[in-house]
C-alpha positions in Angstrom: -24.9 -28.4 -6.3 -24.1 -25.8 -9.1 -21.8 -22.9 -8.4 -23.8 -19.6 -8.8 -20.5 -17.9 -9.8 -20.2 -20.2 -12.8 -23.8 -19.7 -14.0 -24.2 -17.8 -17.3 -25.0 -14.1 -16.9 -28.4 -12.8 -18.1 -28.8 -9.8 -20.4 -31.3 -7.1 -19.5 -33.7 -8.7 -22.1 -33.9 -12.1 -20.5 -37.6 -11.8 -19.5 -38.4 -10.5 -23.0 -36.9 -13.6 -24.5 -38.6 -16.0 -22.1 -42.0 -14.4 -22.8 -41.3 -14.9 -26.6 -40.6 -18.6 -26.0 -36.9 -18.5 -26.8 -34.6 -21.5 -26.2 -31.9 -20.0 -24.0 -28.3 -21.4 -24.0 -25.0 -20.6 -22.4 -23.0 -18.8 -24.9 -19.6 -17.3 -24.0 -20.8 -17.1 -20.3 -24.0 -15.4 -21.2 -27.6 -16.8 -21.3 -28.6 -16.1 -24.9 -31.5 -16.9 -27.2 -30.6 -19.8 -29.6 -33.9 -19.6 -31.4 -37.5 -18.5 -30.8 -39.1 -21.1 -33.0 -37.7 -22.0 -36.4 -34.2 -20.8 -37.0 -34.8 -21.1 -40.8 -37.8 -18.8 -40.5 -35.8 -16.4 -38.5 -33.0 -16.5 -41.1 -35.4 -15.9 -44.0 -37.1 -13.1 -42.1 -33.8 -11.2 -42.0 -33.2 -11.8 -45.7 -36.7 -10.8 -46.7 -38.0 -8.3 -44.0 -36.1 -7.9 -40.7 -34.9 -9.6 -37.6 -34.2 -8.3 -34.1 -31.1 -9.5 -32.2 -30.0 -9.3 -28.6 -26.2 -8.7 -28.8 -25.8 -7.6 -25.1 -23.1 -10.2 -24.6 -20.7 -8.2 -26.6 -18.2 -6.0 -24.8 -17.8 -2.2 -24.8 -14.5 -0.7 -23.8 -14.2 3.1 -23.8 -10.9 5.0 -24.3 -11.0 8.7 -23.3 -8.2 11.2 -23.3 -6.0 13.5 -25.4 -3.9 10.5 -26.6 -6.7 8.0 -27.1 -6.0 7.9 -30.9 -2.3 7.4 -30.4 -2.9 4.6 -27.8 -5.2 2.7 -30.2 -2.8 3.2 -33.1 -0.2 1.4 -31.0 -2.5 -1.3 -29.5 -4.4 -2.3 -32.7 -3.3 -3.1 -36.3 -5.6 -0.4 -37.8 -5.0 3.3 -38.3 -7.6 4.6 -35.8 -6.3 8.1 -35.6 -7.5 8.6 -39.2 -11.1 7.6 -38.4 -13.3 10.7 -38.4 -15.6 11.5 -35.5 -18.9 9.7 -36.1 -17.3 6.9 -38.1 -16.4 3.3 -37.3 -13.6 0.9 -38.4 -13.3 -2.9 -38.5 -9.9 -3.9 -37.1 -8.1 -6.5 -35.0 -5.9 -6.8 -31.9 -3.0 -9.2 -32.2 -0.3 -10.5 -30.0 3.4 -9.8 -30.5 3.6 -12.8 -32.9 0.8 -11.4 -35.1 -1.8 -14.0 -33.8 -5.4 -12.5 -33.7 -6.6 -12.0 -30.2 -9.9 -10.7 -31.4 -11.6 -8.8 -34.2 -13.2 -5.6 -33.3 -15.3 -2.6 -34.4 -14.1 0.7 -33.1 -16.3 3.8 -33.1 -14.8 7.3 -32.8 -17.3 9.2 -30.7 -15.2 12.4 -30.3 -11.8 13.8 -30.8 -10.4 12.0 -27.7 -13.1 9.3 -27.3 -13.4 5.9 -28.8 -15.7 2.8 -28.1 -14.1 -0.5 -28.8 -16.6 -3.4 -29.3 -15.2 -6.9 -28.6 -16.5 -10.4 -28.9 -18.0 -11.7 -25.7 -15.6 -14.5 -24.9 -12.6 -12.2 -25.5 -13.7 -9.1 -23.4 -11.4 -9.8 -20.4 -8.4 -10.4 -22.8 -9.1 -7.3 -24.9 -9.7 -5.0 -22.0 -6.5 -6.1 -20.2 -4.5 -5.8 -23.3 -5.8 -2.3 -24.1 -5.1 -1.2 -20.5 -1.6 -2.6 -20.6 -0.8 -1.1 -24.1 -2.3 2.3 -23.1 0.3 2.7 -20.3 2.5 5.7 -21.1 -0.3 7.4 -23.1 -2.6 10.1 -21.7 -5.7 8.0 -21.9 -8.2 6.3 -19.6 -9.4 2.7 -20.5 -12.7 1.6 -18.9 -14.6 -1.7 -19.5 -18.2 -0.5 -19.7 -19.6 -3.8 -20.9 -21.9 -4.2 -17.9 -23.4 -0.8 -18.4 -24.6 -1.5 -22.0 -27.3 -3.5 -23.7 -26.9 -4.0 -27.5 -29.8 -4.5 -29.9 -29.4 -5.0 -33.7 -32.1 -4.7 -36.3 -31.1 -6.2 -39.6 -32.9 -6.7 -42.9 -34.2 -4.8 -45.9 -37.1 -3.2 -43.9 -34.9 -2.1 -41.0 -35.0 1.6 -42.1 -38.8 1.8 -42.3 -39.2 0.0 -38.9 -36.7 2.2 -37.1 -37.5 5.6 -38.8 -40.7 6.4 -36.8 -39.0 5.6 -33.5 -35.8 7.7 -33.7 -34.8 11.3 -34.0 -32.1 10.3 -36.5 -32.2 11.0 -40.3 -31.4 7.4 -41.1 -30.6 8.3 -44.8 -27.8 10.4 -43.3 -26.1 7.6 -41.4 -23.6 6.0 -43.6 -22.3 2.4 -43.4 -19.8 2.0 -40.5 -21.0 5.2 -38.7 -22.3 5.8 -35.3 -23.9 8.8 -33.6 -25.7 9.6 -30.4 -29.5 9.8 -31.0 -32.7 8.5 -29.4 -34.7 5.4 -30.1 -38.1 4.9 -28.5 -37.3 8.0 -26.4 -34.1 6.5 -25.0 -30.7 8.0 -25.5 -28.6 5.6 -27.5 -25.5 5.2 -29.7 -27.0 4.4 -33.1 -24.7 2.6 -35.5 -25.1 1.3 -39.0 -22.9 -1.8 -39.2 -23.9 -5.5 -39.1 -23.0 -9.2 -39.2 -25.7 -10.6 -41.5 -25.0 -9.3 -45.0 -28.1 -7.1 -44.8 -28.6 -3.4 -44.1 -29.4 -2.6 -40.5 -28.5 -0.8 -37.3 -26.9 -1.5 -33.8 -28.5 0.3 -30.9 -26.3 0.7 -27.8 -28.5 1.3 -24.9 -27.1 2.8 -21.6 -28.1 2.0 -19.0 -28.8 -1.6 -20.0 -32.1 -1.6 -18.0 -33.8 0.5 -20.6 -33.2 -2.1 -23.3 -36.6 -3.8 -22.9 -38.4 -0.4 -23.7 -36.4 -0.2 -26.9 -36.9 -3.8 -27.9 -40.7 -3.7 -27.3 -41.1 -0.5 -29.3 -39.2 -2.0 -32.2 -41.3 -5.2 -32.1 -44.6 -3.3 -31.9 -43.6 -1.1 -34.9 -42.1 -3.9 -36.8 -44.9 -6.4 -36.5 -46.7 -5.1 -39.7 -43.4 -5.2 -41.6 -42.6 -8.8 -40.8 -40.0 -8.2 -38.0 -39.3 -11.2 -35.9 -36.9 -11.8 -33.0 -33.9 -13.9 -34.1 -31.4 -16.0 -32.2 -27.8 -17.1 -32.4 -28.6 -19.9 -34.8 -29.9 -17.6 -37.5 -27.2 -15.1 -36.8 -24.5 -17.9 -37.5 -26.1 -19.0 -40.8 -26.6 -15.4 -41.9 -22.9 -14.4 -41.2 -21.7 -17.6 -43.0 -23.7 -16.8 -46.1 -22.1 -13.3 -46.0 -18.6 -14.9 -45.7 -17.9 -13.1 -42.4 -15.4 -14.7 -40.0 -16.2 -15.8 -36.5 -13.6 -15.6 -33.7 -12.7 -19.1 -32.5 -13.4 -20.6 -36.0 -12.0 -18.5 -38.9 -9.9 -16.4 -36.5 -7.7 -17.5 -33.7 -4.5 -16.6 -32.0 -2.7 -19.2 -34.1 -3.6 -17.3 -37.3 -2.6 -13.9 -38.6 -5.0 -11.5 -40.4 -3.2 -12.5 -43.6 -4.1 -16.2 -43.1 -7.7 -15.3 -43.1 -7.4 -13.1 -46.2 -7.9 -10.0 -44.1 -4.4 -8.5 -44.4 -6.1 -5.3 -45.7 -7.0 -4.4 -42.1 -3.3 -4.2 -41.1 -2.1 -0.6 -41.8 1.7 -0.6 -42.1 1.6 3.0 -43.4 0.8 4.5 -40.0 3.7 6.1 -38.2 5.4 4.5 -35.3 5.4 1.0 -33.9 2.4 -1.2 -33.0 2.0 -4.5 -31.3 2.8 -7.3 -33.7 4.2 -5.1 -36.4 7.4 -7.1 -37.1 5.7 -10.4 -37.2 2.9 -9.1 -39.5 5.4 -7.5 -41.8 7.1 -10.9 -42.2 3.7 -12.6 -42.6 2.9 -10.1 -45.4 6.0 -11.0 -47.3 5.9 -14.8 -47.0 3.6 -17.3 -48.8 0.5 -18.0 -46.8 0.6 -21.5 -45.3 -3.2 -21.6 -45.5 -6.1 -19.7 -47.1 -9.8 -19.5 -46.5 -12.2 -20.8 -49.2 -15.9 -21.3 -49.6 -17.5 -24.7 -50.3 -21.1 -25.5 -51.4 -22.2 -29.2 -51.1 -23.9 -30.8 -54.1 -26.0 -33.0 -51.8 -27.9 -32.4 -48.7 -25.7 -33.9 -45.9 -24.7 -31.2 -43.4 -21.1 -29.9 -43.4 -19.7 -29.2 -39.9 -16.6 -27.6 -38.4 -13.6 -29.9 -38.1 -14.4 -32.1 -41.1 -11.6 -32.7 -43.5 -11.4 -31.3 -47.1 -10.0 -33.6 -49.7 -9.0 -33.0 -53.3 -8.7 -36.2 -55.4 -8.8 -38.2 -52.1 -5.9 -36.3 -50.4 -6.5 -34.2 -47.3 -5.9 -30.5 -48.1 -7.7 -28.6 -45.3 -10.3 -28.5 -42.6 -13.7 -26.9 -42.3 -13.8 -23.9 -39.9 -17.7 -23.4 -40.1 -20.5 -25.3 -41.8 -24.3 -25.3 -41.9 -27.3 -25.6 -44.2 -27.9 -22.4 -46.1 -31.6 -21.4 -46.1 -30.9 -18.9 -49.0 -29.0 -21.3 -51.3 -30.9 -24.4 -50.2 -27.7 -26.4 -49.8 -25.1 -26.9 -47.1 -22.2 -24.4 -47.2 -18.9 -24.2 -45.4 -15.7 -22.2 -45.0 -12.4 -24.0 -44.8 -8.7 -23.4 -44.5 -6.7 -25.2 -47.2 -3.0 -25.3 -48.1 -1.9 -21.8 -49.2 -0.5 -22.9 -52.6 -3.3 -25.2 -53.5 -4.8 -24.8 -56.9 -8.5 -25.0 -56.3 -9.4 -24.6 -60.0 -8.6 -28.3 -60.7 -9.4 -31.7 -59.1 -12.5 -33.2 -57.4 -13.2 -31.8 -54.0 -15.0 -33.6 -51.3 -15.6 -33.3 -47.5 -15.3 -36.3 -45.2 -18.7 -36.5 -43.6 -18.5 -39.5 -41.2 -16.3 -41.5 -43.4 -18.1 -40.8 -46.6 -17.1 -38.2 -49.2 -19.6 -35.4 -49.8 -19.0 -33.8 -53.2 -18.5 -30.0 -53.0 -17.8 -27.1 -55.2 -15.2 -24.4 -54.4 -16.7 -20.9 -54.7 -15.7 -17.4 -54.0 -16.7 -15.8 -50.8 -19.2 -14.4 -49.8 -21.9 -17.0 -50.7 -24.6 -14.3 -50.6 -24.4 -10.6 -51.4 -27.5 -8.4 -51.1 -28.6 -6.3 -54.0 -27.8 -2.5 -53.7 
């Protein structure tokens, strides 16, 4: 007999997904749509028109108080006190040794109010770490994940689909910004970020029970524009094409931001100490033991996480992510290789079940949208 306590949690949109014929799977403890039909069709819709995603498994942690900015400057690697009200920042939380506990997006909602958005599997760790690191600061830390639903609309037609449904001037919302508005008559935090390489918006709905109203309104308005619901499979191939890291694959507690080529998010210029500062300063001065590269297969055999990368027959790294790319028409992958490896010479292959698959080393991202 199954343990109800171990069953995945359903988002407020579960019935919507079931009616749409979604394949639902357990992802990070949540029952999430993997696909609604063809994941390739969903991927292409986001590149050519728009896709609608349920991201309600993500965590939302609010920090409120006179010293919210100072607490976050100490807790995270970024300089959050410099973020202006209404803007957002991509950053990370590390342990004392510089290992990445999670990558985050932080929205500054007011002078003393921030919303930290964490990956679903890491919410308990991030919430606990923020609460512990906030001790001694005049700030309250509240995990509000259960109160929110999160919907994302991504794609080149996102603006024209969303515009009739919101009171926001979408042209006035810059990339990495978030403001309180309404969508389909519901009060929301409307943000312009994304994880697909396309333009688009994230809609934080609170209370979560109102999310189906917002979802249905977007689908009804978007039908004539080619909007489709999209699941986790399409989201993964979209973010891979855009060269975006995934926690648990390109980012882990065994890696520093510098290993992942994301040392730019670490702000040593901010005043005072922050958790991991000493270890990260050392990491910034030393040669990287590994670095992240992009690979494109010359053939059609799928590239998958965990497969070895070889140069001239010698193992030099391991794939962190891999999948067929609907946009490129060939399999792609990201991999960590030896930090001092010269990737401009030699014959590169990936060990696919004992057979070498020829690959080309390319600069990330694989795909970049036209401005």
